[in-house]
N, C-alpha and C positions, 0 to 999 in steps of 0.2 A: 420705260426708261432701262438702258442697258445696265446690267449689274453682274456680279460673280458670287458664287457659292463655294465655300470651302468645307470640305468634309474632314472632321477630326478623325485621324487613325486610331485614337484611343477609344472613343465613345460612339463613333458613328454619327454624332450630331453634325448637322449642317448649319453653317452660319453665312447668312447673306452679308455682303460687304457693309452696306450702311447700318444694318442692324447690329452687326458685330461692333462697329465703332461706337454706336451709341450706347451698347450695353457696357463696353469698356469705360467710357467716359462718365456715364452715370454711376457706375460702381466706384470708380476712383473718387469722384467728388463726394459721394456718400461717405466713403471711408475718411476722408478729410474732415467732414462734419462730425463724424463719430469721434475723431481726434479732439476736436475742439470741445464737444459734448463731455468727453471723458475727463478732460482737463477741468472743466467747470464742475463735473460730478465731484472730483477729489476735493475741491474747495468747498463744496456744499457739505460733504461728509465731515470734513475736518472743522467745520463751523457747528454743525449740529451735535458732534461729539463733545459732551459737556466738559471733559478733561482738557480739551485743546481750544475750542471756541475761537477759531482762527480769524474770521473776518468781523468787522463791525456791521452794524444792521444794515446800512445804506449799501455797502459793497455786496453784502450777502443777497439781498433781494435782487440787485443787478445781475450777479452770477447766477441765481436761481432762475431768472427769466431766460438768460441765454441757455442755460442747461435745458429748460423745457422745450424751447423753440428748436435748438440744434439737435436734440435726441428725438423728440416726439414727431417733429415734422420734417426736418431737413435730411438727417441721416436715413430715416426709414423711407421717406418719399422718393429720394433719389435711387436707393437700392430697389424699391418696388417698380420704378420705371424700368430698370434693367430686367426685372423679373417679367414684366408685361411684354417687352420686346423678345424675351427668350420664349415665353410660353406661346406667343404668336408666331413670330417669324421662324425661330429655330425649331420648335417641336412641329410645326405644320410645314416646314420645309418650303417657304415661299418668300418673295420679296416683301420689303416693308412698304406700306402704303405711304406715300408722301413724305419722304425722309427730310425734305427741306423744312416742313412744317414741325417735324420732330425735333430737328435742330433748334428751330426757333423756340420751342417749348423748353428745351434743355437750357438755353442761354437765358430765357426769362427766369427760370428757377435759380440759376447761378446768381444773376443780377439781384433778384428778390431776396435770396438768402443773404447775401452780403450787405444789402441795404438794410434789412431788418436788424442784423447784428451791429452795424455801425450805430444805428438809432440806439440799441441797447447799451453799447459800450461808451457812448457819449454821455450816459448817465441821466437821460431824461425819459426813459422808457422802462422803468422797473416795474412793470405792470404784471409780470409772470405769464406763464403760459395761457392762463384763462383771459388776462387783460380786461377784467370787468370794469365796465363803466360804473361810477362816474371817474374812476382813474383814468387819466388821459395820457397816452404816449404821444410822441412826436409823429407828425404826419407821415414821415418816411418809414416808420415802423409798420404802420397798417399798409402803406403802399407796397412795401417789401413783401409782406404776406400775401397781399392780393396778387403781386406778379408770380410768386411761387405757385399760387393756386391756378392762375391762368395757364402757366406753363404746364402743369401737371394735367390740367384738363386737355390741353392740346395732346399731350402724350396718351391720355386715355383714348381721345378720339382716333390717334393714329393705330392704337391697339384694335379698336372696332373695325377701322378700315383695313387692317391686315386681315382680320378674320374674313372680310368680304372678299379680299384678294384671294385667299387660300380657298374659299368655297367656290369662286368663279373659276379658278384655274384648276379645281379638282386635285389639290395636292394631298388631300387626306380623304379616307373612306368613312362613311357612316357619320356618327355624331362626333363632336369635338372630344379629343382626348381628355381625361379626367382632370389632369394637371391644368390644361388650357381652360377647362371649364370652371376650375377654382379661380384662375386668374380673371376670367369674365365676371365671376361673382364680385371679386375685389374692384374691378372696373366699374360695375354697375353701382355699387355702394359708393365708390369715389366720385361718381357723377353727382349723386344726391348730396354727398358731403360738401363738394365744392360749391355746388349751387346754394346750400345753407350758409356757407361761409361769405359767398358774395352778398347774400341777402342781408347780412348784418354788418360785415367788415366795410362795404362800400360807404353806406350812411355814417359809419363810425369815423372813416377817413374824412369825409366831408364835415363831420362835427369837429375833428381835430384841426382843420383849417378854417374853421369859423363859419362855414356855409350853412351849417345846421345848428339851431340853437342847443338842443339837448337830445339824448338818446334815452328812451325809457329803460331803467335798469332791469326790470322784470323781463320785458320783451327781449333785451339783449341776451339775458341769460338763457332763456328758453331757445332762441334761435341759434345762439352760439353753440349750444351743446349739441345741436344737429350737425355742427362741425367737429367739436371737440371729442365727443364720444365716438361718433360714426367714423372718424378718421382712424381710431383705433380698430374699428371693425374691418377697415380695409386691410389692416395688419393681420388680423385673424385669419381672414379668407386667403391672404397671400401665404402666410406661414403654414397653414393647412395644406395648401397646394404643394409647398415645399416638402412637407412631411410625405405625401403621396409619391412625389418625385424621388425622394431619397429611397423609400421603400421599394420602388420599382427598379432604380439603377443599381442599388446595392444588392437586393435579393431577387429581382425579377418577380416582385410580388404584385398580385392583383388584389384589388378590394374584395372583402367578403361578399358584397353586393354593390355593384357599381351603381345601380338604380337608387339604392338607399343613400349612398354617398352624395350622389347628385341632388337628391331631395333635400339632404341635410344642407348642402350649400344654398338651396332655394329658400330654406328657413332663414338663413342669414340675411338674404336680401329682404324678406318680408318683415322680419321682427328685430333685428338687431339695433336699428335706429331708434325704436321705441324704447329700448332698454336705457337709452340716455335719461329717461325720466328719473332714474335713481339719484341723478346729480341734483335733482330739484326737490327732493322730498321735504327739505326744510324751508322751501320757499312758501310764503303765505299766499301768493297770488294763484296757486294751483289748487283746484278742488280735490277733496279726499278721494272722490270717485275716480278722477283722472289719474291720480297717483296709484291707487289700488289696482286699477285696470292694467296700466303699463307695467308696473313692477311685479304685481303678484299673478298676472296671466300671460300677457304678451312676452314678457322677458323670458318666462320658462320655455317658450318654443325656441328661442335662440339658445338657452342653455342645452336643450335636447339636441340641437344640432351639433354643438361641441361635444356632447357626450356620444353622439354616434360616431364622430370622427375619432374621438379618443378610444373608441372600441375598435373601429374597423382598421385603423392604421396598424396598431399592434397585432390586431388579428390577421391582417394580410401578412405581416412579417412572420407570424407564427405558422400559418398555412404554408407559406414558401418554405420555411425551415422543415416543417414536418414532411414535405414532399421530398426534401433532400435526405431524409432519414433520421432527423433528430426528433425521435418519438419517445424517448425514455422519460418517463415521469411527466409532471406538469411543466417543468421549466427548463428541460434540456435545450430547447429551441432558443431560449433567452441566454442561457450560459454560454452556449456555443456561437453566439453572435459575434460579429467582429468588433469587439470593444476597443480594439487598438486603432480602428479606422475612425478619424475624428468626423467624417461625414455622418456615420451612424451614431457615434456616441453623442455628439451634439445634438442630433435630432431627437434622440431617445430621452435625453435629459430635458430637453426643450418640452417634449410631449408630457412627460411625468409632471414637471413643475408647473406647466400651464394648467393640466388638468387637476391635480391634487391641490396645489396652493392657489393658483389663480381662479380656478373654476369654483372651488369651495367658498373662497372669501369673496367672490364676486356675488354669488347668490345670497350670502349674508348681507352684504352691502345693499343689495337690491331688495331686501325685505324692509318694508316701510317702518315697522316698529323698531327692529334692530338697528336700522340706520340711524336712529336718533342717538345711539350710543357712539357710533363710529363716525358720524359725519365731521368732516374738517378735523379729524384726528390723524396721527401719523399712520393710522391703519390704512388710509386711502392710498398714499404713495407706496405703501408695503404691497397692497394688492396689485397696483398696475406695474410694479417692478417685476412681479411674478407672471404677468401676462404680456406686457410690452417688451420686457427685457429677456427673462429667461424663456418667454414664449417666442416672440417674434425675432428679436436680435439674435439669440443664440441659434435659432433655426437658420437665419441668414448667415451667420457666421459659419455653421456647419456646411452649408451647401457651397460656400466659397472654396473649401478645400477640394470640391470637385471642379468648380469653374475656373479656378486659376491655371490648371494644366490644360483644360480643353478649350477655354476662351482666350486666355492670355498667353498660352503655349509656353508656360514656364513651369518647371518642376518646383515643387514646394521645398524650401530650405528647412534645415533642422527637424527632421521628421519626428524624432522623440518629443521635441517641444510641441509639435503639432498634435501629437496624441494626448499630451497632458492639458493643452489649453482649454478644451471644452470642459473638462472636469473642474479645473481651477475656476473658471468663470462661472459655469453653470451651477456648481455646488455652493460657491460662496455667495452668488447672487440669490440663490434659493434660500439660504440661511439668512441673508440680509433682509429679504422679504418677510421671513417669519418673525424675526426680532423687530422689525419695523411695526408689524401688525401687533405683535405682544405689546410694545410700547403704546400704541394707538388704543389698545383695549384698556390700558390703565390711564388713558385720558391725555397723553402727550400730544401737543398741538401739531397740526400738520405743517404750518408755515412759520411759526415764531421762531426767531433765530436763537432764542435763549430760553430754553425750558425752565431755567432756574429764575427767570425774571429778576435778574440781578439789578439792585438799586431801587426796585420798586417799593413804594411805601407799605404795601401789603403783598407778601410772598406766600406762595402755595408750597406746602411741604409734600413733596413727592415722595411716595414709598421707594425704599431701596431698590425694588425690582425694576422701576421705571429707569433709574439711573443704569442699572445693570443692562437693560435692553438697549439703551441708547449708546452705552460703551461698546456692546457687542456689534451695534449698527456701524460704529466707527471702524472696528476691526475688519468685519467682514466686508464693509464697503470698500476699504482700501484694497482688500484682497481681490474683490470683484474688479476694481479699476486696474489692478496689475494683470488680472487675467484678460481683460479688454485690450489693455496696452500690449500684451504679449500677442494677441491676434493681430493688431495693426502691424506690429513689428514683423510677424511672420508673412503677412500678406505683402506688405511693401517691400520687404526684404526679398521675398521671391520674385516680385516683378522687376527688381533691380538686379538682383544677383543669381536668381535661380537658373538652373541648366535650361538652355533653350531646347524646345521639343519640335519635333516634325509637325508642321502646320497641316499636312495632308494635301490631297489633290484638290485643284481649284477648277471649276467648270463654269460655263456661261448659262447653265440652266440647272434646276434641281434635279438630283439623282435619287433612285430608290433608296429606302432604309435598308442598310446591310442587316441580315439576319443574325440573331443571337448577339446583339450589342445592347449597350446602355440606351442608345436612341430607340431601338425596337421596343425594349421594355417600357420606356417613358410614354410611349404613345399607343400601347397595346390596349385592346378593349377586353372585356369579359369580367367575370367574377370567379372566385376561388372557393368552392363549397367543401371546404376541409374542416373537420371539427377543431375548435381552438379552445380546449379546456383551460389552458394557462391564462389566456386573456380573459375568460369568464371569471377566473379567480380574482385577477387584477381589477376587474370592473366591480366585483362584489366588495373588495377592499376599499375602493373608492366610495362606494355607496355607504359602507359602514362608517368610514372616516366622516363622511359628509353628515350623516344622521348625528353621530355623537357630537361633532363640533357644532352643529346647528342648535341643538337643545342646550349645550353649554352656554351658548349666547343668549338663549331665552332665560336662562338661570340668571346670567348677569342683568338682563333687562328687568327681571322680577325683583332684583334688589333696589331698583329706583322707584318702583311703583309707590312705595310708601310716602315718597316725596310729595306726591299729588294730594 
């Protein structure tokens, strides 16, 4: 099929016509869902804030359901579709396989997302993100999510097909570029995830319309977490790929060991799904042996993969900086990094928050005994706000500052605010995650709309520290929403009012990658074997923090042993 290719004069990236349109539309729709999710986030925060308690219970659970679906599924999935098309067609400089099917997948996702939200806001589907049976939602709630899943599966299939096209047309040499390999990891996990979702949501849909009498609650929970947890591992693989892309285009960095980085992605494929067992540690239907095997052994292989990426990405940046002459002391390379560039600052805050806050708290939650302290407390959303939000969402926000000029051909407006936004959003969201986990450690409920249990015949007297943590949750939650709203304002404002940039030359066939460009760095192979003492110190600091916090939680656990 005839098509055209546009070479961006800024970056050297080449965009095939249909892939470029799909990337734009997926990114724009993703931002719109982020806007809806951000509004619902503000309402959730102002309700959980004890001093305000904005919404009544029924409205709170409706809004919380919309927040989970729009943020954890729709915003991220649409943006990840754009990432898949970028990592395949753009980085491999080839046409998109079967663009008509890709558009079909896009519109299925759009219709499904709207359908699920209609069901939620009609007030009959306040079943939250997990939608556990025997709670039952309206049939079009389940059908909407199924349509989104089918559309995403079509997008993943197009990604695989585009890799075949690139291989057949010999548009790249050797193995896949590392960023594309990371996207391939996300696509493989996505295939498993969507099939798990189909395996449980299809019968649940039939149950909601009365064709199936009942759904076994234990079976539902087990299979559903093959969707619920693994969908977040798509995010991990995708945002790690974005980290490598950022290091390459900003610094010209290569991984310390490309083979080790690829092996770490492989560990995600093999073990991340098994880590979903930590959601089932309180379920009586699972054997103790199964729980221990999955959480105390298999999960740690996935943890090791993230530790590898958490070392090799800053290590690659340090190696590139030291090659440029920033060799004084342990951290001159970090001090002289372009902290005023929101692409870098957003990525680095994402990496630190994901590693220190999300990584350490994830291992704590995945330990069977300690999990009993944290299960269904406010600690759990605190954990995944440091992984899915400051990890994935902030990484996606950061790379957008690069993509708006090269993909949408618009200059970013208000550059000073662009510099501030990653710090405002990233730091406030990190502190939000910390105080949420602090409240959870004190026993504050994960989902109850009123921690004070106002009007109940028997009320629990919370310590003052719990109210302090929830108050701080409200303050930093509002700041985080402001930071997210600022990003939407900057992106949408740039698309509408930003200075138009030169689109570059258009040809009817792919052209060679210009040397010494961002495109060349993004697809380069090889490793950088330079000493990285600063990164080693940061890794040791992470290890010390983990050990101290891990044993503090065992101390908390010992305090309840006397109850037995």
